[in-house]
N, C-alpha and C positions, 0 to 999 in steps of 0.2 A: 903414372900416379893418377888416381881418380880424383875429380874435383867435385866437391859437395857444397851446396848452399841452401839456405832456407829464408823465407820471408818472415821477419818479425812483425812489422806493422807497415801499413801504407796510410799516410796522413795527407789531408788536403787543407789548405789555408787560402784566405783571400786577403789581399793587401789593397788599400790600407786597413779595411775592416769589412765585416759582413754587411754593414750599411754604407752604401756608396752614393754620393750625391750625383744626380743626373748630370751627365756631361763630363764627369771627372774620369781620371785614368784608373783602371782596375786590373789586378793581376791575380790569377788563380794558380797557386803553387802546389805541385804534387811531389811528395817525398816518400821514397821507399827505404825502409830500414831492413838491411839484409845481413845475415851471418854467413861466412864462408869458411871452408876448410883450409884455404890458403888464399893468398892475394892473387887473384886473376881477374881479367877483364870479362865483363858480362854485359851483353846487349839488353837494354830495357825498352820495352814497347809501352809508352804511356798513352792512355786514352782518358779524356775528360768528358763527362756526360752532364747534360743539363736537362732536368726533368725526364731522365731516362733515355735521351737521345744524344749520340756523340757529337760534340762540337769542336774537339781538338784532338789531334793525334801526332805523336812524334816518337822517334827512336833515338836513344842516347846511351853513351857509356856511363854517364853520371847517374847518380841515384835521385836526381831532382829534375823536374821539368816545369816550365812556366808558360801559362796561357795568358797572353796580353790582350786586354780590351782597351784601346786608346781612349775611346769616348763611350762611357757607360750610358745606356738608355733603359727606359722602363722595361723594354722587352728582354733585357738581360736578367731581370728578377727571376729567381727560381731555385730549385734544389740541385746542387752540384755534387758530383761524385767522381773519384779517380780510380782507375784500374791499371795495374802494372802487370805485364806478362814478361817472363824471362826464363829461358832454359826449360820451357814446357810447363812452368808453374805460373799460376795467376793468383793475384790477391787484390781486393778492392778496399777502398777507404770507407769510412762512414760518410753519410750524406751531410751536406752543409747548406743551409738556406742563406741566400744572398738577396738583399733587398736594395734595389736602386730607388732612392727617395727622390721625390720631385718629378715633374713632367715637363715635356718640351712646351715651348710657347706656341699656342695655336695661331693659325693664320686665317683671317676673315676676309672674304671677298663678297662684293655686292654686284649683282648682275647689271643693275642700272644705277647711275649716279644722280639721275634726275627723273622724277616721276610726277604724275598728276594726282590730285586728290581722288580717292576711290580706287586707285590702282594698288598693286602689291609690290613690295620689295622682296626679291628673292636673294637669300644669303646662303653662303657656304662656309662652314668652319671646319678646318682640318688640323689634326694633331699628327704632324710628321714623326715617323719613327716610333709611334706608340702602337701597341698591339691591342685589338679589341678583346673583350667587350669594353665599351667606353660610354660615358654620359656627357652630352653636350648641352651647354646652357647659352642661350642667345638673349641679348638685351636690346630693347628699343629705348633710347634715351632722348627725352625732349626737355627743353629749357623749362625750369620751374615746375617740374612734374616728376612724379615717382616713375622710375624705369619700369617698363612692361617686360616680363620675362617669359620665355618658352624653353622647355627642356625636352630632349629627345634621347632615347636609349638606343645605342647602335651595337648590336651583339656581334656583327661580322665585319665591320669596316671602321677605319680610323677617321672618317669625316661624316658630316651630316649637313642636311639642307632644310631650311624652313622659309615660310613666307610670312611677312608682316603686312597687314592692311594699312594703307595711308588714309587717315580719317580727316574730317573737317577740323581745321585749326592747326593741322600739322604743316610746318613750313620748313624748318631746319631740323633734321633728324640725325642722330649719331647711333651707330650700332657697334657692339662688340660681342665677344663670346669667350668662354673658358670651358675647360674639360675636367672631368673627374673619373677616377677609377677605383675599384675596390681591391685592397691588398690586405690579406690576413684579417678579413672582416672589418676593415677600417677604410674610410674614403680619403683619397688623396686628391688634391685639387691642383690644377695648373695655374699659372698666372694668366691675367686677362690678355686677350689678343690686341692687335692694333685697332684703333677706333676708325670706323669708316663713315664718312659724311655723305648724306643723301639729301638733296634739295627737292622741295615740293612746289609745284606750280598749280595755281587755281584754274580749273576748267571754266568756271563761271563765278561771279561774285555773289555774295549773300543777297537774297531777294529783299525787295522793299514792299511792304504791305501798307496800304492806306485805305481809309473808309471816308465816304462823303455822305452826309455832313460829318465833320470830324468830331463834333460835340453837340449836346442838347438834342439828342435823337428821341423822338416821341413815337409811340405806337401810331401806325398809319402813315408815317413818313416813309419815303422810298430811300433805302440805304444802298449804296454802291461800293463794292470792294474792288481794289485794283492791286495786283501783285505783278512785279516786273523784276528782271535781272539783266545782267550783261554777260554774254557768253563768248568764248573763244571760237567755238564752232557750233552751228545750230543743230547738226544731226544728233538725234537721240535725246534731245532736251525735253523735259516734261515738267509742267508747273501744276501744282495741286493745291486747292483751297479746301480746308476741312475745319469742322467744329465738333468737338467732343467725339473724335474718331469717326465722324460721318463726313464723307467726301461730298462737298457741295458742287464742285466743278473741277474739271481737269482739261488741260490743253497740251498738245504735243507739237514740237518743232516750231514753237512761237516764243517770243521774248516777254509777252505780257498776257495776263489773264484778267478778265473783267466779269463781275457777278453782281446782280442787283436783286432786291426783294423788298416787299412791303414789311416794315419793321413791326414785330410783336414783342411782348415781354419775353417770350421764349428765345428770342434772338440775342438776348443779353448773354455775354460770356466771352470766352477766349477763342480767337480765330488763329489758325496756323496756315502759313503759306510755305510750301515745300517745293524745292527745285531738285530734280534728279537727272543725272546723266551717267549711264553706266553704273559703277558702284558708288559714285560720289553723290552726296546729297547735302543740302543746306536748308535751314528753316528760319522763319521769322514769325514772331507772335504779335498779336494785337488784341487788346481788351476793349470790348464794346459794351456800353450801358444804354439800355432803352428804357425811357420813362413811361409810366402807365398813363394811358389816355383816359380810361374810366375803369372803375372796379367791376367785378363780376356782378351780374344781377342777382336778386333775391326773389324766390318764388314763395308766396304764402297762400295757404288754403283756409277756407272758412271752417272746414272740419276734416280731420284725418280718418275718422271712423264714422260711417253713416249707413242707414238702411237704403236699400235700392228704391228707386223712384223718388228719392229726395234730391234737392238742389245743392250743387257744389259750386262754389265761387273760387277761382284762382286769380291771383294778382301778381304782376311782375314789376319790380322797381329797381332803380339804381340809386345808391346813396349819393345825394348831392349832385345828381345828373339826371335831366329829364328828356333831353332831345336825343332819342334813339329809336331805332326800328325794333319792335318787340315781336316775338312769336312764342306761342305756348304749344308744347308737344308732349305726347305720351311715349315713354321708352318702349322699345320692342326689339326682340332679338334679331329680327330681320330688317331693322332700320326704324328710326324714330318716326312716329306718325304725327304730322302737323294737324293741330286742332283749330288754331285761329292765329292770324297775324295781328295781334293786338296786345295791349298791356293787360287787359282783363278778360276773363272767360267765365260765363255762368252756364251750367249744363245740368240736365236731369240725368242721373246716373243709374246704371244697372250693374249686376254682379260682374259682367265682362269688363267693366271699366276699372276694376281693381288693378293697381299697378303703380309704377313710378311716373311722375310728371316733372318736366323741366321747362324752363323758359330760356330764350336766347335774345341777346341784344346786339345790334350792329351799329357802329359809328365809324365813318370814314373807312369802310371796308374791313374793319376789325370786328370779329364776331366772338362774343364770350357767352359761356353757358353757366347757368345757375347750378347749385347742388340739387340733386333729385329729392322730391317730396313723395313719400309713400302714402297712397290713399287706399283704404280698405272699404269695400262695399259689401254689405251683408244681406244675403237673401234670406227670406223667412223659411224656417223649417216647416215642411208640410205635415199635416195631421197624421198621415199614414206612414209608419216606419216599417221597413221590410226586415223580416228576420230570416236567417239562413242557418239551418241546423240539419242534422241527419233526419230523414223521414222516419227512421226507426232508431231506437236507442237500445244498446246492448247492456244488460245488467252487469255491473261490475267493471264496465269500461268507461273511459272519459267521455263527457258530453261537451261538444264545442258549439257555441251559439255566436252568430254574427248579427249585429244590429247595424243597419245601414239606413242613411237618410237619402230619400229619393231626390230631394232638393235642399238647398241651404248652403250658405257660404261658410267654408272652413275658416279657422279651426273650430271643430265641434267637440264638446265634452259629453261623453256617454257615461251613464251610470247603470250598472247591472244590479238587480235585486233578486234574491232568492227568498221568497216569502216577503217578510217585512224587513229583511236584513240587506244592507248595501254590501255587495261582495267586491265589486271592482269599479274603479273610475279610470276612464281612458280618454285622452284628448288626441284626436286624429282628424284627418281631412274629411273623410266621407263615411268611414265605418269603424267599428270596434269589435273585438273578439273576446268572448268570455269562455273559460274552460272550467267545467266542474269535473275534478279529477276522478271521482268514483261515485257512480249512480247506485244508490241503495234502494231496496225494495220499498221502503217507507217514505221515499222522497216524492211527496204529492203536494208540496207547497206552491209550486208554480214559479215562473220566472217573469221578470219585468225589466225593461230598460227604458230610460228617459234620456233625452238629448237637449243640449242648449248651445247656442252660439251667441254672438254679440248683437244679434237682432233684438230689437226692443220688444218683440212679441212674446218672448219668454220661452218656457220649457214645453216639449212635446213628449208624450209617453206612449209606449207600445207594450201590450201584454203578449206573452208566449204561451201557447198551449202545447205542453209536452206530454207525449204518450210513452210510458215505459213499457218495453217489451221484455218479458222475462224469458230468457232463452231456454230455461229448463222446463217451463210449464206451458208456454203459449205456443200453439201450433205454428204461428207465423214468425217464430223467433229466427234470428240470424245466427248461423253457425260460422264462427271465424275460420279462416284458412289455417290448415295445419300441414306442415312438412312439405315444402315445395322442393322439386328436384329437376335438374337439367341434364340431358344427355345429348350425344351427337353421333351421327353415322356419316363417315368413319369417325372413330374416336382417337383423339390425341394428335395424329398426324394426317395432313391432307396435302395431296400434290397440288402444285400451282396450277390454277385453271380449272380444277375439279369442283364439284358441287358438295355441299355439306348440309345435312338435314339435322335440325335441332328439335328436340322434344322436351317441352316444359309441362310438368304434371304436378298435381297436389293430391294428398291422401284424403283430405276432407275439407268441406267448405260449401256454404250456400251459394247457389247460382244466382245471377250471372257472376262470373269470375273475370277479373281484368288481369290479363297476362302481359308482361313486358320482358323483353330480352335485351341485355346490355353487354357491351364490351368495355372492359376497364383498361385504360392506358394511364396517362397522367391525370385524366379526368374520365368520368363516366359518359359513355356514348350510347344513347338509346337507338337500337337497331330495328326493333319491331314491337308493336303493341296491338292488342285486340281484346275485346270482351266477348266471351262465349258462354253459352249454357252447357258447359262441359267441364270436366276436371282435367283436361289436357288439351294442348294445341301443338301443331306441327308447323315449323317454318323452314323453308328451304332457302339457303344462301347459295346463289349460283356464282361460278367463276371466282373462287377464292384466289387471293393474291398475297404476296409477302407482307403487305400492310395489315392483313387481317389476322396475323399472328398475335396472340394475346390471351387474356383471361376472360371467360364468358360466364355469366350467371343470369338467372331469371328471377323475377319478382311477381307475386300473385297477391291480389287483394279483392275483397268484396264489400258489401255494405257495412260490415263491421269496422271498415276503415283501418285494418291492421295489415301492413305490408309484410309479407313473408318472403324471405330471400333464400334461394337455393345455395348449395355449396358450389363454389366456382369450379369450372373445368378449364384446362389449358389446351389450346389448339395451336399447333405449329404447322405453318404452311411451308412445306419443303419443296426442293427443286423437283421438277418432273424428270422422268427417266432420260428423256432426250437431252435435257439440260445437264444432268450429271455426266452423261457420256461425253459431251463437248468439253466440260471442265476436266474430267478424268484424262481425256486424251492429251490436253494441253499441259497437264501437271505431271502425270505418271511417266511419260516418255523421258523428260530430263532427269527425273529421280532415278529411274531404272539405270540410266547411263552412269549417274554418280555412284550408285550402290555397286555396280559392276566394277568401276574403277577402284573404289575403296577396297573391295574384296581382293582384287588382284594385287594391290599395294601391300595389304597385310600378309598375303601368302608369300610374296617375294621377300618381305622383311623378315619373316619367320625363318626362312631358309638360310639366312646369313649367320655363320658361326655356330657355336654351340649354346649361346645364350638363348634362353627361352623367352619368346614374346607372345603374349596372349593373342589367340586367333579365334574368332567366334564365327560360326556359320549359322545363319538364320534361315528358318523355313519360311516364315511369313513376317510381315510388318517391316518397318524401317528401323534400323539400329540407331539408337541415340546414345552417344558417348558423352559423359560429363566427367571432367577431371576435377578432383577435389584435392587441393593442396592444404594439408593441415598445418596450422601456424607454427607449432613447435615440434610436432612429431616427425615432420619431413617425410610424410607418407603420401603416396598417390593411390587413389582407388578408381577402379573402372566400375561404373554402375550401368547395368543394362536394363532399360525400362521398356514396358509395353511389349513383352515377348510372349508369344503363345507357346513356342517350344524353343529349346536351346540345347547345345551340347558343345563340349570342348573336344577338339580333334586336332590332328596334325601336330601333336606335341612331339618333340624329339625324344626318341627312346633313351631311357636312362639319363635324361638331361637333368633330372632332379627338379626341385621346386625353387622359387626365388628365396634367397637367403635373407633371414631376418635376424639382426643381432639383438642383444637384450633390450637396448633402447627402443628399437622398432617394435618388438613383440609386446613389451609392456605398454607402449603407447597405443597399440592396436587393441589390447584388452580393454583399455579405457574407452576407446571409440566404439568397440562392440557393445559395451554396457549402455552407452548412450543410444545406439541403434535399437537395442532391445527395449529400452524405455519408450522411445518414440513410436515403435511399432506396436505398443500395448501388448507385448508378449506374443504377437502373431507369428514371429519368426523363430528359427532355431539355428544354432551354430553347427556348422559342419567342420570338423577338425580332422585333417588327414593325419597329422602327427603333432602331438602336443609339445610345446617347448619344454625342454629339460632345463636343469639348473644351469647348464652352460649355453643355453639358448641355441639349440641346433636348428636345422632347417624346419620350417613350418609353413602351412598354408591354412588360412581360415576363410570361411565364407558365410553368407547370410541367405537363407531361403525362406520365401513367404508362401503361405498356403494359398490355394486358388481363391479368387474373389467370387463370392456368391452373386448370382443374378446377372452375371455378365455374358453367360453363354460361351465362355472360352474354356480351353483346356487347362488354363492356369496362368495367373499373372505372377511372374517371379522376378526377383532382383538378386543379382549375384555380385559380391564384392570381393576382390582379390587384392591384398596389399603387397607391395613390393617396393624396393628402393627406387628413388626417383632417377638415379643414374642408369637404370636398366632400360629406360624408355628410349 
């Protein structure tokens, strides 16, 4: 009699529930529901999986098996599944997620139970029986203070270590820790660990800072500071005295620091004494008030603006204070110049005495300085004023006139007149410029300028005699420059170390002509200039180097004062032949080896099986492969760039082309449309076999026309789509 059976269902259960408290007992029960042709014994092989890995196996005549976990831990959380095999048949249950709630209590240990200020406490927190990744939180607890907390993420271990610095004022410290883990996008926390006590010892006491005299300090008094401490060991001790972040004095390996100085008003403020040893430091502050001995002196002048050769009287005084040593000085950038050690000074001045004057007063070694007083000495403007303009004037061009005072103290106010009309008023130190934008043929009114400063003598006047030169009718007319150009031999590229000859020429212009050659970088650099009675100049630049690469241009001008600029030319300084040979030898040898290896690898891969793999043989240049993975089409393209020639060979005979289903063919048609748009219609589609309604085999490609002006036989790009799994 043949025996038949079939599995109806396989079920898995967890007792007491799918949520089990950490440390509680847990049972995973697997039950097989089987139908039989008759009642006969059947061996059942039960396997329980957790997260896809077997954790329990047993063989039984019964249709039930039970996996016991006496003490459930966080590591027991996961997806459970049961598989039953009997008589050559196998059936599995659905998966069941089990969550072990809660975590084990962490254990905290401290490396040292007693430390000094400035040292560190090294702590270790461990979560036994927990599985990483875990988060650890450490706390430093001090009496009457908010705990300081540090947290560490541990992705690969169930313990963590941190260091806490022991600071000034720490004496009795407690530390504890707790852990967290992420379960189903939620954080679960453990209870806090045991508290660990660490006591702190002082390496030295807080310093004492004193000042003598302790009160009623006046400017001129000698003030003495004393800072001291008591230390357990002298080695490495340092005492520092500072004010407003400025260190006044520092001593090492000593218990006391002394510092003294003559007190001034600037010495008022807060002083800080700091003691350091290793990482430990303690500070003490002291506020000092210094009373003023006498106020700053005041300098007064008989006049602040006066003519040269007049008398000037300066007087220095202190309000309510007469017994002092006075001196009067003139400010100078190279150092103040002492004029007289006296309260008063009378002097006959000249224009060079213009400037700032101060006075100083000294009492009991304290020196104070007055505010500066500005004295302006004005020299007389001389009768003759010099005018500067073009010796010739071009009709229809601007006229620029410069009126300059040979002598006279600035500021000077200049006024320009054209005929009887005031055109411009300029205030300047020594000269002023007037611009008449357009000289006309009937401009015969003449020009005049007058000048005035603060000297009592008044205004001086100068007449200009202007001769108009009509460039179309007068033989001595000035022909403006027209059309400048710049060339070079060799042109465009120059080898490093070789010579370059520049030629700057103009088509038209009156002699002499002023030529200038520039190189333009981030600013204009003048390389050469000359004036010649010729319409062209030649300049040779020897031994060009890489820094001479750039844009060059020339400018030409004559008496018409119009600068004409040439079109720029670009010169590239390239490597010499011997330099290229050295670089080529060091680069091409490794590349040749890499290309040879890549070709051998593709040829070997192509010969495996009947599946077709693209193999490309290049005549010249280096093959660049770029893989493009399209986001939703799941196509891969091979793009071959910078090829002078190409061909497909070594294809398996009758191997056919890569298969494209409807989805891939439609997606490629979209991609081809984008390529045609980006190439501005320069490409054309090559279709070996167009897709039919049922999307049979097809291959599509993209071919570009040769690039003009490159001197190559053709720059082409070829795209072959195929399924990603064929690579």
